[in-house]
C-alpha positions in Angstrom: 6.8 -71.6 -82.6 8.1 -74.6 -84.6 7.1 -75.2 -88.2 6.4 -78.9 -87.7 4.8 -80.8 -84.9 4.5 -84.4 -83.9 1.1 -85.8 -82.9 2.2 -85.7 -79.2 3.4 -82.1 -79.4 0.1 -81.0 -80.9 -1.9 -83.0 -78.5 -0.1 -81.5 -75.5 -0.3 -77.9 -76.9 -4.0 -78.2 -77.8 -5.1 -80.1 -74.6 -6.4 -83.2 -76.5 -5.2 -86.8 -76.7 -3.1 -88.0 -79.6 -6.0 -90.4 -80.3 -8.3 -87.5 -80.9 -5.9 -86.0 -83.4 -5.6 -89.4 -85.1 -9.4 -89.5 -85.2 -9.5 -86.1 -87.0 -6.8 -87.4 -89.4 -8.9 -90.5 -90.2 -11.9 -88.2 -90.8 -9.8 -86.2 -93.3 -9.8 -83.0 -91.3 -6.0 -82.9 -91.1 -3.4 -84.5 -93.4 0.0 -84.8 -91.8 3.1 -85.5 -93.9 5.7 -88.1 -93.2 9.2 -87.4 -92.0 10.6 -90.9 -92.2 8.3 -93.0 -90.1 6.9 -90.1 -88.1 3.8 -88.2 -89.0 4.4 -84.5 -88.8 1.9 -81.7 -88.8 2.5 -78.2 -90.1 1.1 -74.9 -89.1 -1.8 -75.3 -91.5 -2.7 -78.6 -89.8 -2.4 -76.9 -86.4 -4.8 -74.1 -87.5 -7.2 -76.6 -88.9 -7.2 -78.5 -85.6 -7.9 -75.3 -83.7 -10.9 -74.7 -85.9 -12.1 -78.3 -85.5 -11.8 -78.0 -81.7 -13.6 -74.6 -81.7 -16.3 -75.9 -83.9 -16.8 -79.0 -81.7 -16.9 -76.7 -78.6 -19.6 -74.6 -80.3 -21.7 -77.7 -81.1 -21.1 -78.1 -84.8 -20.9 -81.6 -86.3 -17.7 -82.9 -87.9 -19.6 -82.8 -91.2 -20.3 -79.1 -90.8 -16.7 -78.4 -89.7 -15.4 -80.3 -92.8 -17.7 -78.3 -95.1 -16.4 -75.1 -93.5 -12.7 -76.2 -93.9 -13.3 -77.4 -97.5 -14.9 -74.1 -98.4 -11.9 -72.3 -97.1 -9.6 -74.4 -99.3 -11.9 -73.9 -102.4 -12.5 -70.1 -101.9 -9.5 -68.2 -100.7 -11.5 -65.0 -100.8 -13.5 -66.5 -97.9 -16.8 -65.2 -99.2 -18.5 -68.6 -99.4 -16.9 -69.6 -96.1 -18.1 -66.5 -94.3 -21.6 -66.8 -95.8 -21.9 -70.4 -94.7 -20.4 -69.6 -91.3 -22.9 -66.8 -90.8 -25.9 -69.1 -91.7 -24.6 -72.0 -89.5 -23.9 -69.7 -86.6 -27.4 -68.2 -86.8 -28.9 -71.7 -87.0 -26.8 -72.8 -83.9 -27.8 -69.7 -82.0 -31.5 -70.5 -82.7 -31.1 -74.1 -81.6 -29.4 -73.0 -78.3 -32.1 -70.4 -77.7 -34.7 -73.1 -78.1 -32.8 -75.4 -75.7 -32.7 -72.5 -73.2 -36.5 -72.0 -73.5 -37.1 -75.7 -73.1 -34.8 -75.9 -70.0 -36.5 -72.9 -68.4 -39.9 -74.5 -68.9 -38.7 -77.8 -67.5 -37.1 -76.0 -64.5 -40.3 -74.1 -63.9 -42.3 -77.4 -63.9 -39.9 -79.1 -61.6 -40.0 -76.2 -59.2 -43.8 -76.4 -59.2 -43.7 -80.2 -58.4 -41.1 -79.4 -55.7 -43.5 -76.8 -54.1 -46.4 -79.2 -54.3 -44.4 -82.0 -52.6 -43.2 -79.7 -49.9 -46.8 -78.4 -49.3 -48.1 -82.0 -49.1 -45.4 -82.9 -46.6 -46.0 -79.8 -44.5 -49.8 -80.6 -44.5 -49.1 -84.1 -43.4 -46.8 -82.9 -40.7 -49.5 -80.6 -39.3 -52.2 -83.3 -39.3 -50.3 -86.5 -38.5 -48.4 -86.9 -35.2 -44.9 -88.2 -35.6 -44.3 -86.9 -39.1 -41.0 -85.1 -39.3 -40.8 -81.5 -40.6 -40.9 -81.3 -44.4 -37.4 -81.1 -46.0 -36.4 -77.6 -47.1 -36.3 -76.7 -50.8 -33.0 -76.8 -52.5 -31.5 -73.4 -53.0 
């Protein structure tokens, strides 16, 4: 693995656009150096980008990710970082569990509406000549 990367090399390796990497640079999450007129990223920048992308995938805000990265820079023992990570992870799990409960409730209500609509259509088909069979419920 090389020690230095261009924005295009990192983008290709990480599966993001160069624009996304530049956005994270503008937000201060990575700080490439200059090699002449070319911005180059080192292994530390690459590792930070991996953490940024993972944090985004897990639903953390850029502000939370920055705080996490800043704590790592300030506390090399990682105690503060791990404590904050644990708290934020537990908070995110709680949020996702609530979203799951909300989705299950909504799905249950929608299935009830679907059953009622199918029953109403079936009732009409039985009492009204010329009404087609009720559509089948989606599986």
